[in-house]
FIKE-745027 format. One line per field, with one value per residue: residue in one letter; x, y, z of N, C-alpha, C, CB in turn. Coordinates in nm, 4 decimals, always signed. Glycine has a CB too. Example, Ala and Ser with C-alpha at 12.3 -4.5 7.8 and 13.67 -1.06 7.14 Angstrom:
BEGIN
rest (A | S)
n.u (+1.3190 | +1.2850)
n.v (-0.5690 | -0.2250)
n.w (+0.7800 | +0.7080)
ca.u (+1.2300 | +1.3670)
ca.v (-0.4500 | -0.1060)
ca.w (+0.7800 | +0.7140)
c.u (+1.3200 | +1.2900)
c.v (-0.3300 | +0.0030)
c.w (+0.7800 | +0.7870)
cb.u (+1.1308 | +1.4084)
cb.v (-0.4473 | -0.0598)
cb.w (+0.9046 | +0.5725)
This chain:
BEGIN
rest (M | S | S | A | D | L | A | T | V | L | Q | Y | F | F | I | A | W | L | A | V | L | A | G | L | V | T | V | K | T | L | R | G | D | I | N | T | N | G | L | L | H | S | V | Q | G | G | E | P | D | P | E | R | V | A | S | V | A | T | T | L | A | I | A | G | Y | Y | V | I | Q | T | L | G | T | P | L | D | D | L | Y | H | A | D | T | R | A | Y | F | M | P | D | L | P | G | E | M | L | A | L | L | G | G | S | I | S | V | Y | V | T | G | K | F | L | R | R | K | N | G | A)
n.u (+2.7907 | +2.5974 | +2.6342 | +2.4350 | +2.3668 | +2.6066 | +2.6173 | +2.4002 | +2.4869 | +2.7124 | +2.5817 | +2.4359 | +2.6522 | +2.7850 | +2.5852 | +2.5654 | +2.8273 | +2.8300 | +2.6346 | +2.7603 | +2.9796 | +2.8466 | +2.7296 | +2.9606 | +3.0772 | +2.8702 | +2.8686 | +3.1314 | +3.1158 | +2.9195 | +3.0527 | +3.2508 | +3.4903 | +3.5197 | +3.5727 | +3.3393 | +3.3235 | +3.2597 | +3.1123 | +2.8537 | +2.8852 | +3.0472 | +3.1863 | +3.3443 | +3.1411 | +2.9370 | +2.6188 | +2.4448 | +2.5197 | +2.2892 | +2.3192 | +2.5000 | +2.3591 | +2.1436 | +2.2823 | +2.4001 | +2.1670 | +2.0303 | +2.2143 | +2.2206 | +1.9519 | +1.9253 | +2.1143 | +1.9946 | +1.7578 | +1.8690 | +1.9838 | +1.7538 | +1.6199 | +1.8022 | +1.8144 | +1.5542 | +1.5288 | +1.4902 | +1.7330 | +1.7526 | +1.6725 | +1.8918 | +2.0780 | +2.2603 | +2.2375 | +2.3857 | +2.6428 | +2.6949 | +2.6976 | +2.6388 | +2.4820 | +2.4731 | +2.1687 | +2.0476 | +2.0633 | +1.7947 | +1.7667 | +1.6547 | +1.7224 | +1.9994 | +2.0136 | +1.9022 | +2.0917 | +2.3178 | +2.2285 | +2.2045 | +2.4721 | +2.5768 | +2.4524 | +2.5701 | +2.8465 | +2.8306 | +2.7341 | +2.9509 | +3.1533 | +3.0489 | +3.0455 | +3.3200 | +3.4041 | +3.2789 | +3.4101 | +3.3197)
n.v (+4.6578 | +4.4596 | +4.1794 | +4.1894 | +4.4595 | +4.5690 | +4.4569 | +4.5868 | +4.8551 | +4.8340 | +4.7596 | +4.9930 | +5.1673 | +5.0596 | +5.0870 | +5.3665 | +5.4207 | +5.3002 | +5.4600 | +5.7110 | +5.6488 | +5.5838 | +5.8324 | +5.9883 | +5.8729 | +5.9303 | +6.2156 | +6.2686 | +6.1512 | +6.3090 | +6.5543 | +6.5043 | +6.3938 | +6.1220 | +5.9195 | +5.8495 | +5.8028 | +5.5999 | +5.4167 | +5.3525 | +5.3557 | +5.2105 | +5.3288 | +5.6377 | +5.9135 | +5.7985 | +5.6271 | +5.4994 | +5.1648 | +4.9016 | +4.6618 | +4.7347 | +4.9341 | +4.7814 | +4.6014 | +4.7686 | +4.8853 | +4.6569 | +4.5595 | +4.7764 | +4.7751 | +4.5220 | +4.5495 | +4.7579 | +4.6295 | +4.4328 | +4.5868 | +4.7078 | +4.4756 | +4.3778 | +4.5862 | +4.5765 | +4.3412 | +4.1946 | +4.2072 | +3.9844 | +3.7780 | +3.7395 | +3.6179 | +3.3299 | +3.0677 | +2.8317 | +2.8852 | +3.1105 | +3.3692 | +3.6548 | +3.6834 | +3.7928 | +3.8400 | +3.5898 | +3.6128 | +3.5795 | +3.2970 | +3.3547 | +3.6204 | +3.6024 | +3.4523 | +3.6345 | +3.8405 | +3.7010 | +3.6388 | +3.8970 | +3.9853 | +3.7957 | +3.8666 | +4.1178 | +4.0495 | +3.8930 | +4.0830 | +4.2614 | +4.0963 | +4.0444 | +4.3038 | +4.3644 | +4.1678 | +4.2429 | +4.4747 | +4.7133)
n.w (+6.1240 | +5.9236 | +5.6946 | +5.5032 | +5.5053 | +5.4169 | +5.1616 | +5.0448 | +5.0525 | +4.8857 | +4.6517 | +4.5863 | +4.5579 | +4.3324 | +4.1396 | +4.1306 | +4.0456 | +3.7899 | +3.6681 | +3.6698 | +3.5074 | +3.2651 | +3.2132 | +3.1807 | +2.9496 | +2.7686 | +2.7697 | +2.6789 | +2.4270 | +2.3019 | +2.3040 | +2.1268 | +2.1965 | +2.2007 | +1.9340 | +1.6952 | +1.4311 | +1.1555 | +1.2927 | +1.2088 | +0.9386 | +0.6578 | +0.4605 | +0.4434 | +0.4873 | +0.3477 | +0.3032 | +0.5938 | +0.6902 | +0.6744 | +0.8253 | +1.0228 | +1.1600 | +1.2551 | +1.4201 | +1.6180 | +1.7263 | +1.8213 | +2.0114 | +2.1956 | +2.2764 | +2.3998 | +2.6024 | +2.7480 | +2.8267 | +2.9940 | +3.1973 | +3.3078 | +3.3894 | +3.5794 | +3.7718 | +3.8580 | +3.9921 | +4.3057 | +4.5674 | +4.7322 | +4.5659 | +4.4100 | +4.5589 | +4.6335 | +4.8383 | +4.8632 | +4.7652 | +4.8994 | +4.7847 | +4.5723 | +4.2553 | +3.9148 | +3.7304 | +3.4997 | +3.1447 | +2.9262 | +2.7038 | +2.4550 | +2.4157 | +2.3960 | +2.1613 | +1.9819 | +1.9956 | +1.9010 | +1.6413 | +1.5348 | +1.5380 | +1.3639 | +1.1232 | +1.0908 | +1.0596 | +0.8275 | +0.6435 | +0.6455 | +0.5427 | +0.2820 | +0.1741 | +0.1650 | -0.0094 | -0.2426 | -0.2890 | -0.1818)
ca.u (+2.7212 | +2.5813 | +2.6722 | +2.3253 | +2.3809 | +2.7234 | +2.5782 | +2.3126 | +2.5727 | +2.7909 | +2.4915 | +2.4108 | +2.7778 | +2.8111 | +2.4843 | +2.6082 | +2.9493 | +2.7924 | +2.5637 | +2.8623 | +3.0550 | +2.7610 | +2.7192 | +3.0893 | +3.0884 | +2.7722 | +2.9162 | +3.2498 | +3.0719 | +2.8506 | +3.1512 | +3.3401 | +3.6159 | +3.5222 | +3.5527 | +3.2361 | +3.3241 | +3.2679 | +3.0299 | +2.7403 | +2.9194 | +3.1709 | +3.2536 | +3.3370 | +3.0457 | +2.8353 | +2.4946 | +2.4634 | +2.5011 | +2.1771 | +2.3616 | +2.5621 | +2.2508 | +2.0704 | +2.3683 | +2.4104 | +2.0349 | +2.0029 | +2.3026 | +2.1734 | +1.8222 | +1.9473 | +2.1819 | +1.8927 | +1.6716 | +1.9409 | +1.9959 | +1.6221 | +1.5949 | +1.8907 | +1.7728 | +1.4218 | +1.5332 | +1.5265 | +1.8652 | +1.7399 | +1.6602 | +2.0222 | +2.1656 | +2.2592 | +2.2808 | +2.4840 | +2.7757 | +2.6992 | +2.7417 | +2.5391 | +2.5073 | +2.3947 | +2.0626 | +2.0755 | +1.9993 | +1.7173 | +1.8251 | +1.6034 | +1.8018 | +2.1303 | +1.9952 | +1.8817 | +2.2212 | +2.4018 | +2.1788 | +2.2394 | +2.6156 | +2.5976 | +2.4122 | +2.6733 | +2.9687 | +2.8003 | +2.7310 | +3.0875 | +3.2235 | +3.0005 | +3.0898 | +3.4616 | +3.4170 | +3.2342 | +3.4944 | +3.2542)
ca.v (+4.6514 | +4.3202 | +4.1535 | +4.2356 | +4.6046 | +4.5926 | +4.4233 | +4.6941 | +4.9719 | +4.8060 | +4.7621 | +5.1328 | +5.2239 | +5.0161 | +5.1504 | +5.5052 | +5.4200 | +5.2732 | +5.5774 | +5.8135 | +5.6030 | +5.6010 | +5.9764 | +6.0351 | +5.8274 | +6.0063 | +6.3538 | +6.2694 | +6.1204 | +6.4266 | +6.6611 | +6.4653 | +6.3404 | +5.9814 | +5.9144 | +5.7540 | +5.7905 | +5.4614 | +5.3292 | +5.3072 | +5.3641 | +5.1437 | +5.4232 | +5.7712 | +6.0016 | +5.7224 | +5.5939 | +5.3998 | +5.0255 | +4.8462 | +4.5612 | +4.8049 | +4.9988 | +4.6759 | +4.5459 | +4.8664 | +4.8979 | +4.5337 | +4.5560 | +4.8752 | +4.7312 | +4.4105 | +4.6046 | +4.8291 | +4.5276 | +4.3676 | +4.6824 | +4.7187 | +4.3482 | +4.3688 | +4.6824 | +4.5393 | +4.2146 | +4.2134 | +4.1576 | +3.8497 | +3.6808 | +3.7221 | +3.5509 | +3.1840 | +3.0238 | +2.7234 | +2.9425 | +3.2305 | +3.4786 | +3.7182 | +3.6646 | +3.8732 | +3.7566 | +3.5304 | +3.6708 | +3.4727 | +3.2382 | +3.4246 | +3.7429 | +3.5603 | +3.4138 | +3.7586 | +3.9068 | +3.6226 | +3.6588 | +4.0323 | +3.9888 | +3.7144 | +3.9504 | +4.2204 | +3.9893 | +3.8541 | +4.2065 | +4.3124 | +4.0069 | +4.0651 | +4.4359 | +4.3570 | +4.0804 | +4.3199 | +4.5911 | +4.8351)
ca.w (+5.9969 | +5.8820 | +5.5551 | +5.4173 | +5.4937 | +5.3322 | +5.0246 | +4.9959 | +5.0296 | +4.7652 | +4.5370 | +4.5507 | +4.5113 | +4.1955 | +4.0534 | +4.1126 | +3.9658 | +3.6508 | +3.6180 | +3.6424 | +3.3913 | +3.1471 | +3.1894 | +3.1290 | +2.8108 | +2.6904 | +2.7549 | +2.5925 | +2.2904 | +2.2485 | +2.2839 | +2.0187 | +2.2489 | +2.1616 | +1.7902 | +1.6534 | +1.2851 | +1.1113 | +1.3742 | +1.1283 | +0.7964 | +0.6179 | +0.3718 | +0.5007 | +0.4225 | +0.2756 | +0.3735 | +0.6997 | +0.6518 | +0.7515 | +0.9225 | +1.1351 | +1.2353 | +1.3253 | +1.5244 | +1.7267 | +1.7886 | +1.8957 | +2.1278 | +2.2928 | +2.3292 | +2.4919 | +2.7199 | +2.8243 | +2.8872 | +3.1022 | +3.3077 | +3.3705 | +3.4570 | +3.6949 | +3.8737 | +3.9053 | +4.0649 | +4.4469 | +4.6031 | +4.7896 | +4.4569 | +4.3477 | +4.6553 | +4.6279 | +4.9712 | +4.8572 | +4.7441 | +4.9831 | +4.6988 | +4.4869 | +4.1140 | +3.8207 | +3.6725 | +3.3689 | +3.0266 | +2.8618 | +2.5829 | +2.3361 | +2.3989 | +2.3454 | +2.0206 | +1.9069 | +1.9878 | +1.8105 | +1.5049 | +1.4921 | +1.5097 | +1.2431 | +1.0095 | +1.0762 | +1.0044 | +0.6894 | +0.5640 | +0.6332 | +0.4507 | +0.1466 | +0.1278 | +0.1309 | -0.1252 | -0.3596 | -0.3034 | -0.1355)
c.u (+2.7165 | +2.6209 | +2.5620 | +2.3326 | +2.4974 | +2.6902 | +2.4899 | +2.3938 | +2.6541 | +2.7041 | +2.4670 | +2.5368 | +2.8027 | +2.7086 | +2.5245 | +2.7327 | +2.9182 | +2.7182 | +2.6619 | +2.9423 | +2.9745 | +2.7460 | +2.8464 | +3.1079 | +2.9925 | +2.8207 | +3.0358 | +3.2136 | +3.0057 | +2.9469 | +3.2489 | +3.4742 | +3.6319 | +3.4846 | +3.4490 | +3.2262 | +3.3394 | +3.1850 | +2.9150 | +2.7701 | +3.0459 | +3.2528 | +3.2341 | +3.2411 | +2.9352 | +2.7106 | +2.5241 | +2.4372 | +2.3895 | +2.2198 | +2.4300 | +2.4568 | +2.1749 | +2.1530 | +2.3793 | +2.2768 | +2.0015 | +2.0869 | +2.2562 | +2.0410 | +1.8400 | +2.0198 | +2.0831 | +1.7989 | +1.7402 | +1.9558 | +1.8633 | +1.5893 | +1.6778 | +1.8466 | +1.6369 | +1.4172 | +1.5711 | +1.6596 | +1.8595 | +1.7297 | +1.7941 | +2.1212 | +2.1485 | +2.3205 | +2.3891 | +2.6266 | +2.7989 | +2.7522 | +2.6224 | +2.5807 | +2.4240 | +2.2852 | +2.1034 | +2.0019 | +1.9224 | +1.7831 | +1.7791 | +1.6830 | +1.9413 | +2.1223 | +1.9774 | +2.0140 | +2.3152 | +2.3596 | +2.2153 | +2.3870 | +2.6479 | +2.5619 | +2.5179 | +2.7988 | +2.9472 | +2.7989 | +2.8692 | +3.1680 | +3.1804 | +3.0420 | +3.2372 | +3.4850 | +3.3800 | +3.3137 | +3.4297 | +3.3152)
c.v (+4.5048 | +4.3034 | +4.1968 | +4.3866 | +4.6403 | +4.5638 | +4.5323 | +4.8192 | +4.9518 | +4.8089 | +4.9058 | +5.2021 | +5.1865 | +5.0720 | +5.2947 | +5.5126 | +5.3953 | +5.3917 | +5.6897 | +5.7750 | +5.6211 | +5.7488 | +6.0330 | +5.9954 | +5.9062 | +6.1484 | +6.3593 | +6.2366 | +6.2419 | +6.5427 | +6.6286 | +6.4128 | +6.1921 | +5.9741 | +5.8068 | +5.7452 | +5.6442 | +5.3658 | +5.2703 | +5.3035 | +5.2835 | +5.2331 | +5.5626 | +5.8590 | +5.9295 | +5.7020 | +5.4948 | +5.2584 | +4.9651 | +4.7446 | +4.6243 | +4.8715 | +4.8946 | +4.6198 | +4.6406 | +4.8776 | +4.7749 | +4.5265 | +4.6538 | +4.8334 | +4.6182 | +4.4585 | +4.6804 | +4.7337 | +4.4651 | +4.4601 | +4.6952 | +4.5913 | +4.3376 | +4.4628 | +4.6476 | +4.4101 | +4.2416 | +4.1460 | +4.0158 | +3.7424 | +3.6523 | +3.6486 | +3.4001 | +3.1319 | +2.9173 | +2.7756 | +3.0652 | +3.3503 | +3.5340 | +3.7003 | +3.7619 | +3.7833 | +3.7039 | +3.6068 | +3.5585 | +3.4245 | +3.3057 | +3.5510 | +3.7095 | +3.5209 | +3.5373 | +3.8333 | +3.8333 | +3.6368 | +3.7955 | +4.0433 | +3.9065 | +3.7930 | +4.0581 | +4.1630 | +3.9483 | +3.9760 | +4.2641 | +4.2286 | +4.0325 | +4.2017 | +4.4328 | +4.2722 | +4.1550 | +4.4479 | +4.7202 | +4.8824)
c.w (+5.9530 | +5.7356 | +5.4591 | +5.3976 | +5.4022 | +5.1860 | +4.9651 | +4.9649 | +4.9019 | +4.6397 | +4.4921 | +4.5011 | +4.3657 | +4.0973 | +4.0256 | +4.0244 | +3.8184 | +3.5893 | +3.5841 | +3.5186 | +3.2622 | +3.1127 | +3.1300 | +2.9828 | +2.7212 | +2.6656 | +2.6609 | +2.4471 | +2.2279 | +2.2235 | +2.1710 | +2.0659 | +2.2181 | +2.0148 | +1.7550 | +1.5012 | +1.2475 | +1.1942 | +1.2930 | +0.9792 | +0.7677 | +0.5262 | +0.4307 | +0.4209 | +0.3475 | +0.3592 | +0.4856 | +0.6482 | +0.7368 | +0.8572 | +1.0432 | +1.2227 | +1.3169 | +1.4407 | +1.6439 | +1.8003 | +1.8733 | +2.0226 | +2.2355 | +2.3558 | +2.4307 | +2.6174 | +2.8086 | +2.8955 | +3.0083 | +3.2230 | +3.3816 | +3.4482 | +3.5852 | +3.8064 | +3.9322 | +3.9841 | +4.2103 | +4.4788 | +4.6594 | +4.6816 | +4.3893 | +4.4384 | +4.6440 | +4.7575 | +4.9648 | +4.8366 | +4.8308 | +4.9044 | +4.6205 | +4.3418 | +4.0327 | +3.7639 | +3.5352 | +3.2602 | +2.9585 | +2.7319 | +2.4555 | +2.3083 | +2.3453 | +2.1986 | +1.9335 | +1.8894 | +1.8926 | +1.6658 | +1.4500 | +1.4562 | +1.3849 | +1.1178 | +0.9843 | +1.0100 | +0.8590 | +0.5979 | +0.5425 | +0.5343 | +0.3062 | +0.0902 | +0.0884 | +0.0052 | -0.2533 | -0.3780 | -0.2582 | -0.0070)
cb.u (+2.7912 | +2.4359 | +2.7037 | +2.1887 | +2.4010 | +2.8421 | +2.5050 | +2.2027 | +2.6671 | +2.8599 | +2.3581 | +2.3545 | +2.8939 | +2.8118 | +2.3430 | +2.6357 | +3.0462 | +2.7054 | +2.4608 | +2.9571 | +3.0948 | +2.6225 | +2.6865 | +3.2043 | +3.0592 | +2.6366 | +2.9538 | +3.3537 | +2.9748 | +2.7404 | +3.2285 | +3.3620 | +3.6237 | +3.4254 | +3.6864 | +3.1003 | +3.4380 | +3.4089 | +2.9758 | +2.6221 | +2.9385 | +3.1404 | +3.1980 | +3.4762 | +3.1171 | +2.8906 | +2.3892 | +2.3710 | +2.6334 | +2.0787 | +2.4553 | +2.6620 | +2.1539 | +2.0322 | +2.5075 | +2.4536 | +1.9271 | +2.0298 | +2.4464 | +2.1584 | +1.7301 | +2.0279 | +2.2971 | +1.8136 | +1.6354 | +2.0778 | +2.0416 | +1.5137 | +1.6269 | +2.0340 | +1.7693 | +1.3304 | +1.6341 | +1.4163 | +1.9302 | +1.6175 | +1.5607 | +2.0787 | +2.1355 | +2.3374 | +2.1628 | +2.4479 | +2.7946 | +2.7863 | +2.8535 | +2.5225 | +2.4777 | +2.4852 | +1.9315 | +2.0354 | +2.1048 | +1.5751 | +1.7918 | +1.4550 | +1.8131 | +2.1846 | +1.8737 | +1.7786 | +2.2841 | +2.3987 | +2.0285 | +2.2051 | +2.6959 | +2.5140 | +2.2731 | +2.7085 | +3.0118 | +2.6651 | +2.6433 | +3.1570 | +3.1976 | +2.8497 | +3.0664 | +3.5408 | +3.3288 | +3.0868 | +3.5359 | +3.1056)
cb.v (+4.7414 | +4.2734 | +4.0045 | +4.1965 | +4.6679 | +4.5057 | +4.2883 | +4.7264 | +4.9960 | +4.6701 | +4.6931 | +5.2082 | +5.1766 | +4.8644 | +5.1449 | +5.5709 | +5.3136 | +5.1472 | +5.6260 | +5.8316 | +5.4559 | +5.5376 | +6.0489 | +5.9791 | +5.6753 | +6.0090 | +6.4137 | +6.1691 | +6.0005 | +6.4707 | +6.6859 | +6.5805 | +6.3629 | +5.8948 | +5.8869 | +5.7937 | +5.8754 | +5.4170 | +5.4048 | +5.3961 | +5.5116 | +5.0103 | +5.4144 | +5.8350 | +6.0907 | +5.5885 | +5.5355 | +5.4301 | +4.9448 | +4.7813 | +4.4612 | +4.9094 | +5.0736 | +4.5633 | +4.5164 | +5.0049 | +4.9185 | +4.4110 | +4.5879 | +5.0115 | +4.6852 | +4.2984 | +4.6974 | +4.9205 | +4.4184 | +4.3218 | +4.8204 | +4.7460 | +4.2303 | +4.4000 | +4.8224 | +4.5284 | +4.1157 | +4.1577 | +4.2506 | +3.8427 | +3.7308 | +3.8569 | +3.5982 | +3.1304 | +2.9710 | +2.6268 | +2.9788 | +3.2061 | +3.4310 | +3.8689 | +3.5208 | +3.9334 | +3.8364 | +3.3816 | +3.7370 | +3.5212 | +3.0925 | +3.4595 | +3.8193 | +3.4434 | +3.3200 | +3.8487 | +3.9166 | +3.4774 | +3.6412 | +4.1326 | +3.9363 | +3.5853 | +4.0156 | +4.2805 | +3.8667 | +3.7810 | +4.3100 | +4.3137 | +3.8600 | +4.0517 | +4.5420 | +4.2996 | +3.9560 | +4.3534 | +4.6042 | +4.8134)
cb.w (+5.8893 | +5.9039 | +5.5347 | +5.4775 | +5.6322 | +5.3782 | +5.0210 | +5.0996 | +5.1511 | +4.7774 | +4.5713 | +4.6703 | +4.5991 | +4.1883 | +4.1194 | +4.2488 | +4.0180 | +3.6428 | +3.7214 | +3.7645 | +3.4086 | +3.1709 | +3.3182 | +3.2136 | +2.8008 | +2.7620 | +2.8922 | +2.6444 | +2.2897 | +2.3442 | +2.4130 | +1.9287 | +2.3989 | +2.2495 | +1.7180 | +1.7120 | +1.2220 | +1.1128 | +1.4947 | +1.1529 | +0.7535 | +0.5484 | +0.2241 | +0.5055 | +0.3295 | +0.2327 | +0.2754 | +0.8182 | +0.6680 | +0.6579 | +0.8568 | +1.0843 | +1.1396 | +1.2280 | +1.4680 | +1.6720 | +1.6811 | +1.8077 | +2.0865 | +2.2264 | +2.2144 | +2.4231 | +2.6772 | +2.7336 | +2.7841 | +3.0540 | +3.2556 | +3.2643 | +3.3631 | +3.6541 | +3.8154 | +3.7909 | +3.9988 | +4.5385 | +4.7037 | +4.8807 | +4.3537 | +4.3091 | +4.7998 | +4.5023 | +5.0494 | +4.7450 | +4.5979 | +5.1072 | +4.6019 | +4.5218 | +4.0724 | +3.7055 | +3.6613 | +3.3665 | +2.9286 | +2.8328 | +2.5759 | +2.3539 | +2.5334 | +2.4280 | +2.0051 | +1.9783 | +2.1267 | +1.8496 | +1.5010 | +1.6015 | +1.6306 | +1.2496 | +1.0352 | +1.2133 | +1.0883 | +0.6823 | +0.6309 | +0.7702 | +0.4886 | +0.1437 | +0.2371 | +0.2484 | -0.1085 | -0.3470 | -0.4434 | -0.1174)
């Protein structure tokens, strides 16, 4: 078995492993085994906080984008001959800025809610 064949086998193994892991987390979340109380609310039973909703939505959207980008990139494009290794694709700077802005809005909202006693 050549190193290219081994890399392909490992690629499919890790894709399958991540799919099983994502499925397991999804099933456990839907069954209630993973506690998601407080994910979108700062006050139990209150309205969802806009900054929390935006932060979760942005994070999930960027993660989805990255997964699609990674799976759509040919394996040969991820190989760097100078280091003889495979690398994950880079996330565009705009996505990093969007993620950083979303987290900044979340932290600011959390700070202001605590300051106002909410």
